[in-house]
N, C-alpha and C positions, 0 to 999 in steps of 0.2 A: 884155797878160796880166800877172797878178801874179807877182812873183818866187817861185820854188818853194822856195828853200832853207830859209826860216824857218817855213814853215807846216806844221801837222800834216798828215800824209798818211793819208787814209781810203780803205780798200779798200771798194768798193761792189758788192754782189751785184746784177749787172745782167742776170740771166737773163731777166727779163720783157721785155727789149728784143731778144731774139734774133729773134723774129718781129715782125710788124706790131704796134705798141703798142696794147693795149686795157686798160682797167681799171688794174691795177697798173702796167702798162707806161707808160701815159699819165702816171700819177702820178710814176713814177721819172724819166722824161724831163724833165718840167716842173720837178721839184725839183732835179735835177742842173743844169739850165740856170740856175735862179735862184740856186743856191749858187755856181756859177761866176761869176755876175754880182757877187755880194757879195765873193767872193775871199778870205775869211779862212781857208778850208781848201782843201787840195789833194785832189780826189777822183780816184780811178782806177777806172773802170768795169771790172769783171771778169766773165767768163762762160766757158762751155765751148765756145761757138761765136761767130763774128763777129756783131756787132749789126746789125740792119737799119737803124738810124739812126746808124751810126758817123760818117758824114761830118758830119751835123748836130751831133753832140756834139763832134767835133774842132774844128769852127768856133768853138765856144764855149770852146775851150781845155781841154777835158776829156780827160785821157789814157785810153786803153783798152788792155786786155790780154786775150788769149785763152789759156787753159790747156786744151787739148783734153781731152775726156773723153767716155765713151760716153753719158752722160746728165747732165742738170742736177743731179739728186740725187747721183749719183756724184761729180760735180765739187765740189759744195758740201761733202760730207762727207769726201772722201778727197784731192782734189787741192788745193782752196783752202787748207786748213790749212797745207800746206807753203809756199805763197806768203805766207801771213800771218806765218809765222815769220821772214821776211826782215827785216833791221834797218831797212829804209826804211818799213815799215808801222807806224803808230801805233795804229790801231783799225780795226774793221770795222763797216760799217752794212749791214744787210739790210732793204730795203724789201719783201721777199718772205716775211714772216712767220716764217722760221726761220733759225737759225744753225748752224754746224758743231758737232757734239758735242764735238770736240776743237778748242778754239779758243785760240790762244796770246796773243791781244791783247784789250784792252778792247772791248766791243761795245755797239752800239745796234741795236734792231730796231723796225721799224714793223709793227704789227699792224692791218691794215685792218678785219678782221672775224674772228669765230670761227665762221664757217659750217661749216668742216670738222668742228668739234666740236659745234656747236649744231644744225645742219641737215645731218647727214652724207649724207642721201639727196639733197641738192641737188648733190652732187659725184660724179664718177666714182670708182671704187675706186682708180684710179691716182693721182688728186689726193689722196684721203684718205691713201694710203700715203706720199705725198710730204711730208705735213705732220704728221699726227698723231703718228708716232713721235718727232718732234723738238721738238714744241711745248713739252712740260714742261721739257725741258732748256734750251730757248731762253729761256723766261720766268725760269728760275732764274739763268741766267748773265748775262743782259743787264743792264748797269748802268743803262740807261734804256730805257723802252718808250714809243714814240710811238704814238698812236692817232688815227684820223681824226675821232672824235666822242666826246661824252660817253656815248652809248649803247654804243659799243664799249669805252670805259673801264670802264663798269659791268659789262659781260660779262667782261672780263679779270679784274677784281677779284673778281667772283663765283666764277669758276672757279679763280683763283689768288690767294687772299687775301693771301699774303705779298708780292705784287707791288705793292700799293696805293701805296706811297711812291715807286715808280719809274715810275709811269704818268703821262704828260702828253698832253693833247689838243693836236694840231697840225692845225688844219683845212686841208685842201688848198685850193689856189687855183683860180681860174677863168682859163683862158688869155685874154689880152686880145683875141683875135680874136672872142670871143663878146660882141658888142654889138648893139644894135638895128639892123636893116637899114633902108636908105632905101626910100621908097615905090616908086621905079622898079625897084630890084632885087627887091623882094618881088613886085611884079606880074609881073616877068619869070620868076621861079622858079615862081610859081603857074601862069602860062601854060604853061610848059614841062611841068609835071606834069598839066596839064588840070584844075587845081583853082582856077579863077579866084576862087571865093568863099572860098578858104582851106581848111584841113584840120586834122584832129587828127594829132598826131605821137607816136609812141613810138620811142625810140632806146635800144639796148642789145643785149647778146647774147641770143639767143633760146634760153632754157633754163628749166627749171621754176621756179627761184627768182624769175624776173621776173614770174611770174603773168600772162603775156600772155593766157592763155585767158579770164580774167575780163574783160579789156578787149575781147576779140573777142566774147564773149557780149553784153556791154552795147552795143557798137557795132552788132552785127548786129540786135539788137532795135530800136534806133533807126532804122537804115537800112532795115529792113523795114516800118517803120510808115508810115502815110499821110503823116505830117509829114516823114519822112526826117531826115537829119542831114548833117554835113560828111563828106567822104571821110576815110578813115584811111590815113596813110602810116606805114610801118614801116621803120626803118633799123637795120642791125647784122647781124653774122654769125650763122648758125645755130650753136648750141651742142649739147650732148649731150641725148639724149632729145627731139629736136625733129622726129622724122619725122612724127608725127601732127599736130604744129603746122604743119609745112610743108604737109601735105595740107589742113588747115583753111584756111590762108591762101589757097591756090590756089582753094578752093571759094568763098571770099568775094570774090574779085576782081571778079566781075560786079556786086556791090553797090557797088563803088567803093573797094575796098582796093588799095593799091599797096605791094608789097614791093621796096625798092630795094637791099637787101643792105648789105654793108660799103661805106662811101663814103670817098673821099679827104677829108682834113681840111677843105679849103676848101669842098668841096661839102656836107659835113655842116653847116658853119656856115650856108651859104646856105639849106639846107632847114630848119634850126632857125629862122632869122630870119623865114622866110615862113610859119611855122605859125600857126594861130589859137589852138590850145590844145595844151599838152603834157601827156601822161598817163603816169604812172610808177607802176604798181600793184604794185611789187615786194614780196615777202614779207619780205625782209631786205636791208639795205644798210649797209655800214660808213660810208658818207657819202652816196652817191647823186649823183655828179657831173653826170650828164645833167640832173637837175632843177635844179641850181644854174646850169648853162649856159643852160638855157631861161629862167630868171629874168633872167640877165644880158642876154639878148636882148629882154627885155620881154614875154615870152610868158606868159600866164596858165597856171598849173601846177596839175595835180591829182595828188596822191600818196597812197599808202597811209599809214595812221597807225602804221606799224611801225618799229621800230629807230630809225635816225638821221634818217629822212625828216622827221618833225615838227620836229626840231631844226634841220634845214637850211632848210625853207621857212617855219616859224613861221606868222605871220598873213598871210603873203604868198601862200599857196596854199590850195587846197581839199583837205581830208583826208577819207579814207573807210576803213572797215575792208576789208582786201583780200578777205575772204570775201563781202562785201556787194555783189554785182553790181548790185542794184537802186539802191543809193545812188550807185554810179559812173555808172549810166545817167542818174540825175537830175542829177548834177553836170555831166555833159557837156551835157545838154539845157539846163540853166540858163545855163551860160556861153555856149553857142552862140547862145542866144536873147536874151541881155542884153548888148549891146555896152558899155553903161555899166559894168556889173560887170566884164566882161572887161578893159576898159581900166584900171579901178581896180586890179585884181589885177596887171596887167602893170606898172604904176607901182610898186606895193608890192614886186614882185619885183626890179625894177631897184635899188631902194634896199637891199633885203636882200642882194643879190648882192655889194654893195660890201664885205661883211664877209670875203669869201673871196678873198684876193690871194696870189699866189705870192711876192711880195716879203716879205710878213708871215710866210708859212709857212716860207720859207727862213731868215729871221732867227731864228725860234724853233728850227728844227732846228740851225742853226749854234750857237746857245747851248747846246743839248743836247749837241752834239759836244764843245764846249770845256769844259763842266762835267764831262763824262765823263772827259776828259783832264786835268781840274783845271787848266785854263788860263783865266784871267780874260778875259771878253769884251772889255773896253776895250782890252787889249793886242793883240787880234786886229786892231783897226783901226789901231793905231799901229805894228804890226810885232811879231810874236810873238817871244818869247824862243827862243833855240836849243833844240832838243829835247834 
């Protein structure tokens, strides 16, 4: 482990890791581990409750602290500022979109997307109240604003024009476990699922923003036709407003739909590697990590043409308007019926996925941190000057 005394100390808002990591939690966990591996800064993960992945982070040499509070928002706004005022903290980084209103140290924020502002109906009232009252203050006070994509950068700059010079795109990485599976393992996974010919896959939280109903409509039409189609496998937890979706999924199971729920990481990788086609019809994504993970596994990918998804898949995936269920149905049928095209897209995806590496992302975040503290990056590798 790197010596602690000469490196700047960064308090990290780690609330997204209190429960099992999803979305922002996966991002935070992977970024913290990659930053620890680089070693130029000392990160202390802080939250209002113990983290679910505490042991994993400690093994990476990341320090953790808990300052108990009734809720995450209470902790960030009232408890955390007192800790930040201590002399051992140089700056704070929030990968969870907001910063404390009363903040005594330099700050960096990562804004993954602006859906609470742009698509408020895609979030519970509790979520909107957790972010919207603090968003304007966060953008004003943050010395640097990291975003996951050019699409999110444009959204931030459109809603907060004065932030333009402080916004920087830092693409998330793809965990190295997402690689093409070997033929024997793929056959075993498909056999276990009863999908020997392969299957379509959707992975993500089941909530309105993911537009899963459009996929279900397209797949049902294909599965009910005389020609049929591949089975559909869905992984991920139920989110809000998903009661009717759960009922629909249950009704479609006789046609070959399987809902596997939230999977352990290793199992999620196996299911991804064995898919024939990955479909991600989301209405809005700050980055769309599941689509990138599918490409890294060599799986041909179909995505909506909204927000960051075209930026992520480029020419390596098939794009469609998320309101156009007929086009999605055609795209699924085309890929399922053309092994040559499917293989070509899988190879393109493999190449494109190489752009998204946590080592690169952590290096860019590290540079942002050091520039925020007005510390030159070269000295970070040679031994930082005393604070």
